C-alpha positions as CSV (number, residue, x, y, z in Angstrom):
1,M,-18.0,20.5,4.4
2,E,-19.5,17.2,1.7
3,P,-17.8,14.0,1.9
4,I,-16.6,12.9,-1.4
5,T,-18.5,9.8,-3.1
6,L,-17.5,6.5,-4.4
7,E,-18.9,7.9,-7.5
8,E,-16.0,10.5,-7.2
9,A,-13.5,7.9,-6.2
10,R,-13.7,5.8,-9.1
11,I,-13.1,8.9,-12.1
12,W,-9.9,9.4,-10.0
13,Y,-8.5,5.7,-10.4
14,R,-9.8,4.6,-14.0
15,D,-6.8,4.9,-15.5
16,A,-5.3,3.0,-13.1
17,D,-3.0,0.3,-13.2
18,P,-4.4,-3.9,-12.5
19,V,-2.4,-3.3,-9.1
20,H,-3.1,0.2,-7.5
21,D,-7.1,0.2,-8.8
22,F,-10.1,1.2,-7.9
23,E,-10.1,-2.2,-6.3
24,H,-7.9,-1.3,-4.1
25,V,-8.7,1.9,-3.0
26,L,-11.9,0.5,-1.9
27,R,-10.3,-2.3,-0.3
28,V,-8.1,0.4,1.5
29,Y,-10.7,2.1,2.4
30,R,-13.2,-0.7,3.8
31,L,-10.2,-2.5,6.4
32,A,-10.1,1.6,7.3
33,E,-13.6,2.1,8.6
34,R,-13.2,-1.2,10.1
35,L,-9.8,0.0,11.5
36,A,-11.3,3.5,12.7
37,N,-14.6,1.6,13.8
38,A,-12.3,-0.3,16.2
39,E,-9.6,2.5,17.3
40,G,-12.2,5.2,17.4
41,A,-10.4,7.3,14.7
42,D,-12.3,9.8,13.1
43,L,-14.2,8.6,10.5
44,S,-14.7,11.7,7.9
45,I,-10.7,12.4,7.3
46,V,-10.0,8.6,7.3
47,R,-12.3,8.1,5.1
48,A,-12.0,11.2,2.9
49,A,-7.5,9.7,3.4
50,A,-8.6,6.2,2.1
51,W,-10.4,7.3,-1.4
52,L,-7.5,10.0,-2.1
53,H,-4.0,8.4,-0.6
54,D,-3.4,6.8,-4.5
55,A,-5.2,9.4,-6.4
56,R,-2.0,10.6,-8.5
57,G,1.6,9.3,-9.3
58,S,0.7,5.8,-7.5
59,A,0.6,2.9,-10.8
60,P,4.4,1.3,-12.2
61,T,6.0,3.7,-13.9
62,D,9.9,3.1,-15.8
63,K,12.0,2.7,-13.6
64,E,14.2,6.4,-14.2
65,D,10.6,8.1,-13.2
66,N,10.2,9.4,-9.7
67,Q,6.5,9.3,-10.4
68,R,5.8,6.5,-8.3
69,A,8.3,7.5,-5.2
70,E,6.0,10.5,-4.8
71,H,2.7,9.2,-4.8
72,H,2.2,10.2,-1.0
73,L,3.0,13.8,-1.7
74,T,1.3,14.5,-5.4
75,S,-1.8,12.9,-3.8
76,A,-2.0,14.6,-0.7
77,I,-2.1,17.6,-2.7
78,F,-4.4,16.9,-5.1
79,A,-6.3,16.4,-1.8
80,A,-5.5,19.8,-1.1
81,Q,-7.4,21.0,-4.4
82,V,-10.4,18.5,-3.8
83,L,-11.1,18.6,-0.4
84,V,-11.2,22.9,-0.5
85,E,-14.3,22.6,-3.2
86,K,-16.3,20.7,-1.0
87,G,-15.6,24.1,1.8
88,W,-13.5,21.8,4.2
89,P,-12.0,23.5,6.6
90,S,-8.0,23.7,6.1
91,E,-7.6,22.1,9.7
92,Q,-9.4,18.6,8.5
93,I,-7.6,19.0,5.4
94,M,-4.3,19.2,6.8
95,A,-5.3,16.0,8.6
96,V,-5.9,14.7,5.7
97,Q,-3.5,14.9,4.0
98,H,-1.0,14.0,6.4
99,C,-2.6,10.5,6.2
100,I,-1.5,10.6,3.0
101,R,2.0,11.4,3.2
102,A,2.3,9.5,6.1
103,H,1.1,6.2,4.6
104,R,4.1,4.7,2.5
105,F,6.0,2.1,3.8
106,R,9.5,2.3,1.6
107,N,11.3,5.9,2.5
108,Q,9.1,7.1,4.9
109,E,10.0,10.5,5.6
110,E,6.9,11.5,7.8
111,K,5.1,8.6,10.3
112,P,2.1,8.5,11.0
113,E,1.8,10.9,14.2
114,T,-2.0,10.7,14.7
115,L,-4.5,8.2,14.9
116,E,-6.0,8.4,11.7
117,A,-2.6,8.2,9.9
118,K,-1.8,5.3,11.9
119,V,-5.7,3.4,10.9
120,L,-5.1,4.4,6.8
121,F,-1.4,2.9,7.2
122,D,-2.4,-0.6,8.6
123,A,-5.0,-0.4,6.3
124,D,-3.3,-0.5,2.9
125,K,-0.9,-2.7,4.3
126,L,-3.0,-5.2,4.9
127,D,-3.6,-5.2,1.2
128,V,-0.5,-6.6,0.8
129,L,-0.6,-9.3,2.8
130,G,-2.5,-12.2,2.8
131,A,-4.0,-13.3,-0.8
132,I,-4.6,-10.3,-2.1
133,G,-1.1,-9.2,-1.5
134,A,0.1,-12.5,-3.2
135,A,-1.8,-11.6,-6.3
136,R,-0.7,-8.0,-6.7
137,T,3.3,-8.6,-5.5
138,I,3.1,-11.1,-8.7
139,A,1.0,-8.5,-11.1
140,F,3.5,-5.8,-10.8
141,A,6.2,-7.9,-11.0
142,A,5.0,-8.4,-13.9
143,L,4.6,-5.7,-15.0
144,Q,7.9,-4.5,-13.7
145,G,8.7,-7.2,-16.3
146,E,10.4,-9.3,-14.1
147,P,9.8,-13.2,-13.1
148,L,7.5,-14.5,-10.6
149,Y,10.4,-16.2,-8.8
150,A,14.1,-16.0,-8.9
151,E,16.7,-17.4,-6.7
152,P,18.1,-14.6,-4.7
153,S,21.7,-14.3,-4.5
154,E,23.8,-14.2,-1.5
155,K,24.1,-10.4,-2.0
156,F,20.4,-9.9,-1.9
157,L,19.7,-11.4,0.9
158,R,22.7,-9.8,3.4
159,S,21.5,-6.6,2.0
160,G,18.7,-6.6,0.0
161,E,20.8,-4.9,-2.8
162,T,20.9,-7.0,-6.1
163,E,23.7,-8.1,-7.9
164,P,24.2,-6.8,-11.9
165,G,21.4,-8.2,-14.2
166,E,19.2,-10.3,-11.1
167,P,15.8,-10.4,-11.6
168,Y,13.7,-8.8,-9.0
169,S,11.1,-11.2,-8.6
170,S,7.7,-11.1,-6.9
171,Y,9.8,-13.2,-4.1
172,H,12.6,-10.4,-3.8
173,E,9.9,-8.2,-3.2
174,F,8.3,-10.9,0.0
175,L,11.9,-11.4,1.3
176,F,12.5,-7.4,0.9
177,K,8.9,-6.2,2.1
178,L,6.1,-8.1,2.8
179,Q,7.1,-9.8,5.1
180,H,8.6,-7.7,7.7
181,V,4.7,-5.7,6.9
182,K,3.3,-7.5,10.8
183,S,5.1,-5.9,12.0
184,R,5.3,-2.2,11.4
185,L,1.7,-1.7,11.5
186,F,0.4,0.6,14.5
187,T,-2.6,-0.3,15.8
188,K,-3.9,-2.6,17.3
189,S,-6.5,-4.0,15.5
190,G,-4.3,-4.2,12.4
191,K,-1.7,-5.8,14.0
192,K,-5.2,-8.7,15.2
193,L,-6.3,-8.6,11.4
194,A,-2.2,-8.4,9.6
195,E,-1.7,-12.6,11.8
196,E,-3.6,-14.6,9.8
197,R,-2.6,-13.0,6.1
198,H,0.8,-13.1,7.1
199,A,1.0,-16.8,8.2
200,Y,-1.3,-17.2,4.1
201,M,1.9,-15.2,2.4
202,V,5.1,-16.9,4.6
203,G,2.8,-20.3,3.2
204,F,2.5,-19.6,-0.1
205,Y,5.7,-18.2,-1.2
206,E,7.3,-21.5,1.0
207,Q,5.3,-23.8,-1.5
208,L,6.0,-20.9,-4.5
209,Q,9.9,-21.8,-3.4
210,A,9.8,-25.6,-2.8
211,E,8.1,-26.3,-6.2
212,A,9.9,-23.3,-8.2
213,R,12.7,-25.8,-6.7
214,G,11.1,-29.5,-8.2
215,E,10.5,-30.0,-4.5
216,R,7.1,-30.5,-4.1
């Protein structure tokens, strides 16, 4: 049962975009280790899941492409291939796969049931909060050809759905997802870390909106 090395993991992300690159994975790995130690989770499962959670299909693609929406599934399949070659028992492989399949925030078909899955979910979501989270959200908008800031429509504020032709700016993503991340975390240690990061992000987008409107 061989562990995954940093050098191996780096190869899987060498062609990734700046939002889902190896630096993101490394931050998630470090956070996952921290949370696992605090919560008493199985480190071998958590470490493998962290290295592999975005290994396939995670980059932003054409909006008609379904790769991004299914990256948790394709990454779980790839994880099994990697771990079988390393001699991992089937029970541990399935535990890693569950962590990966359950780490997605949107349209979550499989929710984190194990402590290890909850740790990975929280570590991954902590990386969309705080200063790093703001930077990644802005970078993602730019990669998609969307603006840094646009005024949301009344329809979007009510329902989270854009009007025809309405941009989906980084501020839209903050309203739709990021401001709710803190309340979706599972672990006590993850929730504690999220407090400061959440407060920073709320302040950042309040300032961004005010500056965009010429109010500050």
